[in-house]
mmCIF file of the N, C-alpha and C atoms, coordinates in Angstrom:
data_MODEL
# 
_entry.id   MODEL 
# 
loop_
_atom_site.group_PDB 
_atom_site.id 
_atom_site.type_symbol 
_atom_site.label_atom_id 
_atom_site.label_alt_id 
_atom_site.label_comp_id 
_atom_site.label_asym_id 
_atom_site.label_entity_id 
_atom_site.label_seq_id 
_atom_site.pdbx_PDB_ins_code 
_atom_site.Cartn_x 
_atom_site.Cartn_y 
_atom_site.Cartn_z 
_atom_site.occupancy 
_atom_site.B_iso_or_equiv 
_atom_site.pdbx_formal_charge 
_atom_site.auth_seq_id 
_atom_site.auth_comp_id 
_atom_site.auth_asym_id 
_atom_site.auth_atom_id 
_atom_site.pdbx_PDB_model_num 
ATOM 1   N N  . UNK A 1 1  ? 0.201   -12.671 40.956 1.00 0.00 ? 1  UNK A N  1 
ATOM 2   C CA . UNK A 1 1  ? 0.636   -14.009 41.412 1.00 0.00 ? 1  UNK A CA 1 
ATOM 3   C C  . UNK A 1 1  ? 0.056   -15.000 40.387 1.00 0.00 ? 1  UNK A C  1 
ATOM 4   N N  . UNK A 1 2  ? 0.856   -15.846 40.019 1.00 0.00 ? 2  UNK A N  1 
ATOM 5   C CA . UNK A 1 2  ? 0.479   -16.895 38.983 1.00 0.00 ? 2  UNK A CA 1 
ATOM 6   C C  . UNK A 1 2  ? -0.166  -18.083 39.790 1.00 0.00 ? 2  UNK A C  1 
ATOM 7   N N  . UNK A 1 3  ? -1.223  -18.575 39.284 1.00 0.00 ? 3  UNK A N  1 
ATOM 8   C CA . UNK A 1 3  ? -1.926  -19.664 40.028 1.00 0.00 ? 3  UNK A CA 1 
ATOM 9   C C  . UNK A 1 3  ? -2.003  -20.902 39.164 1.00 0.00 ? 3  UNK A C  1 
ATOM 10  N N  . UNK A 1 4  ? -2.207  -21.952 39.771 1.00 0.00 ? 4  UNK A N  1 
ATOM 11  C CA . UNK A 1 4  ? -2.423  -23.289 39.164 1.00 0.00 ? 4  UNK A CA 1 
ATOM 12  C C  . UNK A 1 4  ? -3.915  -23.440 38.900 1.00 0.00 ? 4  UNK A C  1 
ATOM 13  N N  . UNK A 1 5  ? -4.369  -24.102 37.929 1.00 0.00 ? 5  UNK A N  1 
ATOM 14  C CA . UNK A 1 5  ? -5.764  -24.288 37.615 1.00 0.00 ? 5  UNK A CA 1 
ATOM 15  C C  . UNK A 1 5  ? -6.047  -25.763 37.235 1.00 0.00 ? 5  UNK A C  1 
ATOM 16  N N  . UNK A 1 6  ? -7.402  -26.066 37.189 1.00 0.00 ? 6  UNK A N  1 
ATOM 17  C CA . UNK A 1 6  ? -7.788  -27.446 36.869 1.00 0.00 ? 6  UNK A CA 1 
ATOM 18  C C  . UNK A 1 6  ? -7.319  -27.757 35.501 1.00 0.00 ? 6  UNK A C  1 
ATOM 19  N N  . UNK A 1 7  ? -6.740  -28.909 35.215 1.00 0.00 ? 7  UNK A N  1 
ATOM 20  C CA . UNK A 1 7  ? -6.285  -29.186 33.901 1.00 0.00 ? 7  UNK A CA 1 
ATOM 21  C C  . UNK A 1 7  ? -7.463  -29.498 32.905 1.00 0.00 ? 7  UNK A C  1 
ATOM 22  N N  . UNK A 1 8  ? -8.677  -29.721 33.466 1.00 0.00 ? 8  UNK A N  1 
ATOM 23  C CA . UNK A 1 8  ? -9.852  -30.095 32.612 1.00 0.00 ? 8  UNK A CA 1 
ATOM 24  C C  . UNK A 1 8  ? -10.554 -28.804 32.231 1.00 0.00 ? 8  UNK A C  1 
ATOM 25  N N  . UNK A 1 9  ? -10.920 -27.920 33.253 1.00 0.00 ? 9  UNK A N  1 
ATOM 26  C CA . UNK A 1 9  ? -11.816 -26.777 32.947 1.00 0.00 ? 9  UNK A CA 1 
ATOM 27  C C  . UNK A 1 9  ? -11.294 -25.547 33.187 1.00 0.00 ? 9  UNK A C  1 
ATOM 28  N N  . UNK A 1 10 ? -10.078 -25.454 33.753 1.00 0.00 ? 10 UNK A N  1 
ATOM 29  C CA . UNK A 1 10 ? -9.485  -24.080 34.098 1.00 0.00 ? 10 UNK A CA 1 
ATOM 30  C C  . UNK A 1 10 ? -9.891  -23.444 35.365 1.00 0.00 ? 10 UNK A C  1 
ATOM 31  N N  . UNK A 1 11 ? -10.697 -23.985 36.155 1.00 0.00 ? 11 UNK A N  1 
ATOM 32  C CA . UNK A 1 11 ? -11.163 -23.355 37.363 1.00 0.00 ? 11 UNK A CA 1 
ATOM 33  C C  . UNK A 1 11 ? -9.962  -23.203 38.333 1.00 0.00 ? 11 UNK A C  1 
ATOM 34  N N  . UNK A 1 12 ? -10.061 -22.176 39.044 1.00 0.00 ? 12 UNK A N  1 
ATOM 35  C CA . UNK A 1 12 ? -8.974  -21.833 40.034 1.00 0.00 ? 12 UNK A CA 1 
ATOM 36  C C  . UNK A 1 12 ? -9.398  -22.259 41.451 1.00 0.00 ? 12 UNK A C  1 
ATOM 37  N N  . UNK A 1 13 ? -10.470 -22.875 41.605 1.00 0.00 ? 13 UNK A N  1 
ATOM 38  C CA . UNK A 1 13 ? -10.929 -23.210 43.001 1.00 0.00 ? 13 UNK A CA 1 
ATOM 39  C C  . UNK A 1 13 ? -11.017 -24.724 43.116 1.00 0.00 ? 13 UNK A C  1 
ATOM 40  N N  . UNK A 1 14 ? -10.493 -25.252 44.258 1.00 0.00 ? 14 UNK A N  1 
ATOM 41  C CA . UNK A 1 14 ? -10.406 -26.553 44.536 1.00 0.00 ? 14 UNK A CA 1 
ATOM 42  C C  . UNK A 1 14 ? -10.997 -26.915 45.934 1.00 0.00 ? 14 UNK A C  1 
ATOM 43  N N  . UNK A 1 15 ? -11.396 -28.189 46.098 1.00 0.00 ? 15 UNK A N  1 
ATOM 44  C CA . UNK A 1 15 ? -11.938 -28.611 47.377 1.00 0.00 ? 15 UNK A CA 1 
ATOM 45  C C  . UNK A 1 15 ? -11.156 -29.767 47.903 1.00 0.00 ? 15 UNK A C  1 
ATOM 46  N N  . UNK A 1 16 ? -11.095 -29.878 49.268 1.00 0.00 ? 16 UNK A N  1 
ATOM 47  C CA . UNK A 1 16 ? -10.599 -31.036 49.901 1.00 0.00 ? 16 UNK A CA 1 
ATOM 48  C C  . UNK A 1 16 ? -11.469 -31.394 51.064 1.00 0.00 ? 16 UNK A C  1 
ATOM 49  N N  . UNK A 1 17 ? -11.518 -32.695 51.336 1.00 0.00 ? 17 UNK A N  1 
ATOM 50  C CA . UNK A 1 17 ? -12.321 -33.206 52.433 1.00 0.00 ? 17 UNK A CA 1 
ATOM 51  C C  . UNK A 1 17 ? -11.572 -34.087 53.267 1.00 0.00 ? 17 UNK A C  1 
ATOM 52  N N  . UNK A 1 18 ? -10.268 -33.798 53.510 1.00 0.00 ? 18 UNK A N  1 
ATOM 53  C CA . UNK A 1 18 ? -9.435  -34.693 54.290 1.00 0.00 ? 18 UNK A CA 1 
ATOM 54  C C  . UNK A 1 18 ? -9.888  -34.728 55.719 1.00 0.00 ? 18 UNK A C  1 
ATOM 55  N N  . UNK A 1 19 ? -10.305 -33.642 56.311 1.00 0.00 ? 19 UNK A N  1 
ATOM 56  C CA . UNK A 1 19 ? -10.863 -33.623 57.650 1.00 0.00 ? 19 UNK A CA 1 
ATOM 57  C C  . UNK A 1 19 ? -12.413 -33.625 57.572 1.00 0.00 ? 19 UNK A C  1 
ATOM 58  N N  . UNK A 1 20 ? -12.955 -33.544 58.637 1.00 0.00 ? 20 UNK A N  1 
ATOM 59  C CA . UNK A 1 20 ? -14.566 -33.499 58.570 1.00 0.00 ? 20 UNK A CA 1 
ATOM 60  C C  . UNK A 1 20 ? -15.186 -32.357 57.902 1.00 0.00 ? 20 UNK A C  1 
ATOM 61  N N  . UNK A 1 21 ? -14.358 -31.286 57.733 1.00 0.00 ? 21 UNK A N  1 
ATOM 62  C CA . UNK A 1 21 ? -14.842 -30.132 57.071 1.00 0.00 ? 21 UNK A CA 1 
ATOM 63  C C  . UNK A 1 21 ? -14.484 -30.038 55.673 1.00 0.00 ? 21 UNK A C  1 
ATOM 64  N N  . UNK A 1 22 ? -15.298 -29.378 54.809 1.00 0.00 ? 22 UNK A N  1 
ATOM 65  C CA . UNK A 1 22 ? -14.962 -29.203 53.377 1.00 0.00 ? 22 UNK A CA 1 
ATOM 66  C C  . UNK A 1 22 ? -14.325 -27.809 53.350 1.00 0.00 ? 22 UNK A C  1 
ATOM 67  N N  . UNK A 1 23 ? -13.138 -27.767 52.688 1.00 0.00 ? 23 UNK A N  1 
ATOM 68  C CA . UNK A 1 23 ? -12.352 -26.519 52.581 1.00 0.00 ? 23 UNK A CA 1 
ATOM 69  C C  . UNK A 1 23 ? -12.271 -26.161 51.084 1.00 0.00 ? 23 UNK A C  1 
ATOM 70  N N  . UNK A 1 24 ? -12.358 -24.855 50.732 1.00 0.00 ? 24 UNK A N  1 
ATOM 71  C CA . UNK A 1 24 ? -12.139 -24.402 49.330 1.00 0.00 ? 24 UNK A CA 1 
ATOM 72  C C  . UNK A 1 24 ? -10.884 -23.544 49.429 1.00 0.00 ? 24 UNK A C  1 
ATOM 73  N N  . UNK A 1 25 ? -10.092 -23.842 48.353 1.00 0.00 ? 25 UNK A N  1 
ATOM 74  C CA . UNK A 1 25 ? -8.709  -23.174 48.368 1.00 0.00 ? 25 UNK A CA 1 
ATOM 75  C C  . UNK A 1 25 ? -8.315  -23.014 46.884 1.00 0.00 ? 25 UNK A C  1 
ATOM 76  N N  . UNK A 1 26 ? -7.266  -22.240 46.790 1.00 0.00 ? 26 UNK A N  1 
ATOM 77  C CA . UNK A 1 26 ? -6.605  -21.915 45.502 1.00 0.00 ? 26 UNK A CA 1 
ATOM 78  C C  . UNK A 1 26 ? -5.051  -22.416 45.617 1.00 0.00 ? 26 UNK A C  1 
ATOM 79  N N  . UNK A 1 27 ? -4.497  -22.722 44.524 1.00 0.00 ? 27 UNK A N  1 
ATOM 80  C CA . UNK A 1 27 ? -3.106  -23.250 44.575 1.00 0.00 ? 27 UNK A CA 1 
ATOM 81  C C  . UNK A 1 27 ? -2.197  -22.150 43.854 1.00 0.00 ? 27 UNK A C  1 
ATOM 82  N N  . UNK A 1 28 ? -1.116  -21.685 44.423 1.00 0.00 ? 28 UNK A N  1 
ATOM 83  C CA . UNK A 1 28 ? -0.198  -20.831 43.859 1.00 0.00 ? 28 UNK A CA 1 
ATOM 84  C C  . UNK A 1 28 ? 0.764   -21.680 42.966 1.00 0.00 ? 28 UNK A C  1 
ATOM 85  N N  . UNK A 1 29 ? 1.478   -20.863 42.167 1.00 0.00 ? 29 UNK A N  1 
ATOM 86  C CA . UNK A 1 29 ? 2.450   -21.536 41.206 1.00 0.00 ? 29 UNK A CA 1 
ATOM 87  C C  . UNK A 1 29 ? 3.458   -22.382 41.889 1.00 0.00 ? 29 UNK A C  1 
ATOM 88  N N  . UNK A 1 30 ? 3.833   -22.015 43.122 1.00 0.00 ? 30 UNK A N  1 
ATOM 89  C CA . UNK A 1 30 ? 4.930   -22.804 43.837 1.00 0.00 ? 30 UNK A CA 1 
ATOM 90  C C  . UNK A 1 30 ? 4.288   -23.967 44.581 1.00 0.00 ? 30 UNK A C  1 
ATOM 91  N N  . UNK A 1 31 ? 2.981   -24.220 44.424 1.00 0.00 ? 31 UNK A N  1 
ATOM 92  C CA . UNK A 1 31 ? 2.242   -25.284 45.055 1.00 0.00 ? 31 UNK A CA 1 
ATOM 93  C C  . UNK A 1 31 ? 1.690   -24.966 46.427 1.00 0.00 ? 31 UNK A C  1 
ATOM 94  N N  . UNK A 1 32 ? 1.984   -23.762 46.948 1.00 0.00 ? 32 UNK A N  1 
ATOM 95  C CA . UNK A 1 32 ? 1.347   -23.248 48.219 1.00 0.00 ? 32 UNK A CA 1 
ATOM 96  C C  . UNK A 1 32 ? -0.176  -23.175 48.075 1.00 0.00 ? 32 UNK A C  1 
ATOM 97  N N  . UNK A 1 33 ? -0.861  -23.367 49.045 1.00 0.00 ? 33 UNK A N  1 
ATOM 98  C CA . UNK A 1 33 ? -2.292  -23.213 49.048 1.00 0.00 ? 33 UNK A CA 1 
ATOM 99  C C  . UNK A 1 33 ? -2.775  -22.089 49.897 1.00 0.00 ? 33 UNK A C  1 
ATOM 100 N N  . UNK A 1 34 ? -3.824  -21.458 49.493 1.00 0.00 ? 34 UNK A N  1 
ATOM 101 C CA . UNK A 1 34 ? -4.470  -20.434 50.357 1.00 0.00 ? 34 UNK A CA 1 
ATOM 102 C C  . UNK A 1 34 ? -6.032  -20.626 50.326 1.00 0.00 ? 34 UNK A C  1 
ATOM 103 N N  . UNK A 1 35 ? -6.654  -20.231 51.403 1.00 0.00 ? 35 UNK A N  1 
ATOM 104 C CA . UNK A 1 35 ? -8.101  -20.469 51.549 1.00 0.00 ? 35 UNK A CA 1 
ATOM 105 C C  . UNK A 1 35 ? -8.763  -19.249 50.984 1.00 0.00 ? 35 UNK A C  1 
ATOM 106 N N  . UNK A 1 36 ? -9.935  -19.487 50.456 1.00 0.00 ? 36 UNK A N  1 
ATOM 107 C CA . UNK A 1 36 ? -10.626 -18.362 49.824 1.00 0.00 ? 36 UNK A CA 1 
ATOM 108 C C  . UNK A 1 36 ? -11.808 -17.855 50.773 1.00 0.00 ? 36 UNK A C  1 
ATOM 109 N N  . UNK A 1 37 ? -12.175 -16.624 50.459 1.00 0.00 ? 37 UNK A N  1 
ATOM 110 C CA . UNK A 1 37 ? -13.238 -16.083 51.331 1.00 0.00 ? 37 UNK A CA 1 
ATOM 111 C C  . UNK A 1 37 ? -14.691 -16.714 51.031 1.00 0.00 ? 37 UNK A C  1 
ATOM 112 N N  . UNK A 1 38 ? -14.739 -17.521 50.057 1.00 0.00 ? 38 UNK A N  1 
ATOM 113 C CA . UNK A 1 38 ? -16.071 -18.159 49.709 1.00 0.00 ? 38 UNK A CA 1 
ATOM 114 C C  . UNK A 1 38 ? -16.174 -19.385 50.498 1.00 0.00 ? 38 UNK A C  1 
ATOM 115 N N  . UNK A 1 39 ? -15.135 -19.869 51.217 1.00 0.00 ? 39 UNK A N  1 
ATOM 116 C CA . UNK A 1 39 ? -15.185 -21.082 51.922 1.00 0.00 ? 39 UNK A CA 1 
ATOM 117 C C  . UNK A 1 39 ? -16.187 -20.986 53.209 1.00 0.00 ? 39 UNK A C  1 
ATOM 118 N N  . UNK A 1 40 ? -16.923 -22.036 53.355 1.00 0.00 ? 40 UNK A N  1 
ATOM 119 C CA . UNK A 1 40 ? -17.791 -22.028 54.602 1.00 0.00 ? 40 UNK A CA 1 
ATOM 120 C C  . UNK A 1 40 ? -17.036 -21.956 55.845 1.00 0.00 ? 40 UNK A C  1 
ATOM 121 N N  . UNK A 1 41 ? -15.909 -22.733 55.781 1.00 0.00 ? 41 UNK A N  1 
ATOM 122 C CA . UNK A 1 41 ? -15.014 -22.773 57.001 1.00 0.00 ? 41 UNK A CA 1 
ATOM 123 C C  . UNK A 1 41 ? -13.591 -22.604 56.500 1.00 0.00 ? 41 UNK A C  1 
ATOM 124 N N  . UNK A 1 42 ? -12.764 -21.923 57.368 1.00 0.00 ? 42 UNK A N  1 
ATOM 125 C CA . UNK A 1 42 ? -11.369 -21.812 56.986 1.00 0.00 ? 42 UNK A CA 1 
ATOM 126 C C  . UNK A 1 42 ? -10.690 -23.060 57.521 1.00 0.00 ? 42 UNK A C  1 
ATOM 127 N N  . UNK A 1 43 ? -9.585  -23.335 57.008 1.00 0.00 ? 43 UNK A N  1 
ATOM 128 C CA . UNK A 1 43 ? -8.781  -24.504 57.455 1.00 0.00 ? 43 UNK A CA 1 
ATOM 129 C C  . UNK A 1 43 ? -7.328  -24.310 57.548 1.00 0.00 ? 43 UNK A C  1 
ATOM 130 N N  . UNK A 1 44 ? -6.616  -25.305 57.586 1.00 0.00 ? 44 UNK A N  1 
ATOM 131 C CA . UNK A 1 44 ? -5.122  -25.228 57.656 1.00 0.00 ? 44 UNK A CA 1 
ATOM 132 C C  . UNK A 1 44 ? -4.531  -26.220 56.590 1.00 0.00 ? 44 UNK A C  1 
ATOM 133 N N  . UNK A 1 45 ? -3.295  -26.071 56.305 1.00 0.00 ? 45 UNK A N  1 
ATOM 134 C CA . UNK A 1 45 ? -2.596  -27.052 55.438 1.00 0.00 ? 45 UNK A CA 1 
ATOM 135 C C  . UNK A 1 45 ? -2.914  -28.420 55.698 1.00 0.00 ? 45 UNK A C  1 
ATOM 136 N N  . UNK A 1 46 ? -3.068  -28.790 57.046 1.00 0.00 ? 46 UNK A N  1 
ATOM 137 C CA . UNK A 1 46 ? -3.398  -30.227 57.454 1.00 0.00 ? 46 UNK A CA 1 
ATOM 138 C C  . UNK A 1 46 ? -4.789  -30.635 56.931 1.00 0.00 ? 46 UNK A C  1 
ATOM 139 N N  . UNK A 1 47 ? -5.643  -29.769 56.586 1.00 0.00 ? 47 UNK A N  1 
ATOM 140 C CA . UNK A 1 47 ? -6.957  -30.091 56.156 1.00 0.00 ? 47 UNK A CA 1 
ATOM 141 C C  . UNK A 1 47 ? -6.985  -30.512 54.636 1.00 0.00 ? 47 UNK A C  1 
ATOM 142 N N  . UNK A 1 48 ? -5.844  -30.306 53.884 1.00 0.00 ? 48 UNK A N  1 
ATOM 143 C CA . UNK A 1 48 ? -5.849  -30.632 52.503 1.00 0.00 ? 48 UNK A CA 1 
ATOM 144 C C  . UNK A 1 48 ? -5.081  -31.871 52.214 1.00 0.00 ? 48 UNK A C  1 
ATOM 145 N N  . UNK A 1 49 ? -5.686  -32.756 51.599 1.00 0.00 ? 49 UNK A N  1 
ATOM 146 C CA . UNK A 1 49 ? -5.076  -34.068 51.196 1.00 0.00 ? 49 UNK A CA 1 
ATOM 147 C C  . UNK A 1 49 ? -4.389  -33.762 49.752 1.00 0.00 ? 49 UNK A C  1 
ATOM 148 N N  . UNK A 1 50 ? -3.133  -33.414 49.797 1.00 0.00 ? 50 UNK A N  1 
ATOM 149 C CA . UNK A 1 50 ? -2.461  -32.953 48.577 1.00 0.00 ? 50 UNK A CA 1 
ATOM 150 C C  . UNK A 1 50 ? -2.526  -33.956 47.398 1.00 0.00 ? 50 UNK A C  1 
ATOM 151 N N  . UNK A 1 51 ? -2.745  -35.212 47.631 1.00 0.00 ? 51 UNK A N  1 
ATOM 152 C CA . UNK A 1 51 ? -2.734  -36.234 46.667 1.00 0.00 ? 51 UNK A CA 1 
ATOM 153 C C  . UNK A 1 51 ? -4.171  -36.458 46.149 1.00 0.00 ? 51 UNK A C  1 
ATOM 154 N N  . UNK A 1 52 ? -5.182  -35.924 46.805 1.00 0.00 ? 52 UNK A N  1 
ATOM 155 C CA . UNK A 1 52 ? -6.564  -36.167 46.321 1.00 0.00 ? 52 UNK A CA 1 
ATOM 156 C C  . UNK A 1 52 ? -7.359  -34.743 46.598 1.00 0.00 ? 52 UNK A C  1 
ATOM 157 N N  . UNK A 1 53 ? -7.319  -33.862 45.554 1.00 0.00 ? 53 UNK A N  1 
ATOM 158 C CA . UNK A 1 53 ? -8.121  -32.721 45.556 1.00 0.00 ? 53 UNK A CA 1 
ATOM 159 C C  . UNK A 1 53 ? -9.146  -32.797 44.528 1.00 0.00 ? 53 UNK A C  1 
ATOM 160 N N  . UNK A 1 54 ? -10.194 -31.957 44.605 1.00 0.00 ? 54 UNK A N  1 
ATOM 161 C CA . UNK A 1 54 ? -11.309 -31.932 43.699 1.00 0.00 ? 54 UNK A CA 1 
ATOM 162 C C  . UNK A 1 54 ? -11.446 -30.562 43.117 1.00 0.00 ? 54 UNK A C  1 
ATOM 163 N N  . UNK A 1 55 ? -11.748 -30.491 41.826 1.00 0.00 ? 55 UNK A N  1 
ATOM 164 C CA . UNK A 1 55 ? -12.103 -29.252 41.200 1.00 0.00 ? 55 UNK A CA 1 
ATOM 165 C C  . UNK A 1 55 ? -13.501 -28.814 41.657 1.00 0.00 ? 55 UNK A C  1 
ATOM 166 N N  . UNK A 1 56 ? -13.685 -27.528 41.977 1.00 0.00 ? 56 UNK A N  1 
ATOM 167 C CA . UNK A 1 56 ? -14.990 -27.162 42.403 1.00 0.00 ? 56 UNK A CA 1 
ATOM 168 C C  . UNK A 1 56 ? -15.965 -26.901 41.239 1.00 0.00 ? 56 UNK A C  1 
ATOM 169 N N  . UNK A 1 57 ? -15.499 -27.020 39.949 1.00 0.00 ? 57 UNK A N  1 
ATOM 170 C CA . UNK A 1 57 ? -16.407 -26.690 38.902 1.00 0.00 ? 57 UNK A CA 1 
ATOM 171 C C  . UNK A 1 57 ? -16.707 -27.833 37.984 1.00 0.00 ? 57 UNK A C  1 
ATOM 172 N N  . UNK A 1 58 ? -15.899 -28.888 38.079 1.00 0.00 ? 58 UNK A N  1 
ATOM 173 C CA . UNK A 1 58 ? -16.065 -30.152 37.128 1.00 0.00 ? 58 UNK A CA 1 
ATOM 174 C C  . UNK A 1 58 ? -15.767 -31.329 37.900 1.00 0.00 ? 58 UNK A C  1 
ATOM 175 N N  . UNK A 1 59 ? -15.762 -32.425 37.190 1.00 0.00 ? 59 UNK A N  1 
ATOM 176 C CA . UNK A 1 59 ? -15.684 -33.746 37.782 1.00 0.00 ? 59 UNK A CA 1 
ATOM 177 C C  . UNK A 1 59 ? -14.071 -34.191 37.933 1.00 0.00 ? 59 UNK A C  1 
ATOM 178 N N  . UNK A 1 60 ? -13.239 -33.276 37.681 1.00 0.00 ? 60 UNK A N  1 
ATOM 179 C CA . UNK A 1 60 ? -11.750 -33.605 37.733 1.00 0.00 ? 60 UNK A CA 1 
ATOM 180 C C  . UNK A 1 60 ? -11.382 -33.747 39.240 1.00 0.00 ? 60 UNK A C  1 
ATOM 181 N N  . UNK A 1 61 ? -10.482 -34.733 39.553 1.00 0.00 ? 61 UNK A N  1 
ATOM 182 C CA . UNK A 1 61 ? -9.822  -34.895 40.842 1.00 0.00 ? 61 UNK A CA 1 
ATOM 183 C C  . UNK A 1 61 ? -8.496  -35.487 40.636 1.00 0.00 ? 61 UNK A C  1 
ATOM 184 N N  . UNK A 1 62 ? -7.572  -35.183 41.514 1.00 0.00 ? 62 UNK A N  1 
ATOM 185 C CA . UNK A 1 62 ? -6.268  -35.673 41.370 1.00 0.00 ? 62 UNK A CA 1 
ATOM 186 C C  . UNK A 1 62 ? -5.268  -34.955 42.440 1.00 0.00 ? 62 UNK A C  1 
ATOM 187 N N  . UNK A 1 63 ? -4.011  -34.997 42.129 1.00 0.00 ? 63 UNK A N  1 
ATOM 188 C CA . UNK A 1 63 ? -3.052  -34.469 43.076 1.00 0.00 ? 63 UNK A CA 1 
ATOM 189 C C  . UNK A 1 63 ? -2.798  -33.003 42.664 1.00 0.00 ? 63 UNK A C  1 
ATOM 190 N N  . UNK A 1 64 ? -2.278  -32.262 43.679 1.00 0.00 ? 64 UNK A N  1 
ATOM 191 C CA . UNK A 1 64 ? -1.979  -30.780 43.428 1.00 0.00 ? 64 UNK A CA 1 
ATOM 192 C C  . UNK A 1 64 ? -0.881  -30.731 42.297 1.00 0.00 ? 64 UNK A C  1 
ATOM 193 N N  . UNK A 1 65 ? -0.029  -31.615 42.228 1.00 0.00 ? 65 UNK A N  1 
ATOM 194 C CA . UNK A 1 65 ? 1.035   -31.655 41.268 1.00 0.00 ? 65 UNK A CA 1 
ATOM 195 C C  . UNK A 1 65 ? 0.460   -31.818 39.839 1.00 0.00 ? 65 UNK A C  1 
ATOM 196 N N  . UNK A 1 66 ? -0.725  -32.224 39.683 1.00 0.00 ? 66 UNK A N  1 
ATOM 197 C CA . UNK A 1 66 ? -1.311  -32.456 38.334 1.00 0.00 ? 66 UNK A CA 1 
ATOM 198 C C  . UNK A 1 66 ? -2.048  -31.160 37.829 1.00 0.00 ? 66 UNK A C  1 
ATOM 199 N N  . UNK A 1 67 ? -2.166  -30.075 38.647 1.00 0.00 ? 67 UNK A N  1 
ATOM 200 C CA . UNK A 1 67 ? -2.790  -28.915 38.136 1.00 0.00 ? 67 UNK A CA 1 
ATOM 201 C C  . UNK A 1 67 ? -1.847  -28.227 37.260 1.00 0.00 ? 67 UNK A C  1 
ATOM 202 N N  . UNK A 1 68 ? -2.280  -27.376 36.461 1.00 0.00 ? 68 UNK A N  1 
ATOM 203 C CA . UNK A 1 68 ? -1.481  -26.710 35.444 1.00 0.00 ? 68 UNK A CA 1 
ATOM 204 C C  . UNK A 1 68 ? -1.435  -25.103 35.667 1.00 0.00 ? 68 UNK A C  1 
ATOM 205 N N  . UNK A 1 69 ? -0.397  -24.476 35.154 1.00 0.00 ? 69 UNK A N  1 
ATOM 206 C CA . UNK A 1 69 ? -0.295  -23.055 35.280 1.00 0.00 ? 69 UNK A CA 1 
ATOM 207 C C  . UNK A 1 69 ? -1.354  -22.333 34.516 1.00 0.00 ? 69 UNK A C  1 
ATOM 208 N N  . UNK A 1 70 ? -1.911  -21.223 35.080 1.00 0.00 ? 70 UNK A N  1 
ATOM 209 C CA . UNK A 1 70 ? -2.964  -20.523 34.369 1.00 0.00 ? 70 UNK A CA 1 
ATOM 210 C C  . UNK A 1 70 ? -2.302  -19.773 33.213 1.00 0.00 ? 70 UNK A C  1 
ATOM 211 N N  . UNK A 1 71 ? -3.080  -19.400 32.187 1.00 0.00 ? 71 UNK A N  1 
ATOM 212 C CA . UNK A 1 71 ? -2.541  -18.862 31.051 1.00 0.00 ? 71 UNK A CA 1 
ATOM 213 C C  . UNK A 1 71 ? -2.716  -17.317 31.099 1.00 0.00 ? 71 UNK A C  1 
# 
């Protein structure tokens, strides 16, 4: 499965804080998201602000559409 990564550092893990909980997720090539086993809490698609996600490894933040395909 091809995944999208951070355009700045290449990390596959992203964070969102749309709801009161912080969720850790990965983005598939088609833009679908799935939650990782390292997350403190699991969530739903409604917990992800698709226009404001954060890289878990560097200072990048932006929209899911701004992530790039992994190499």
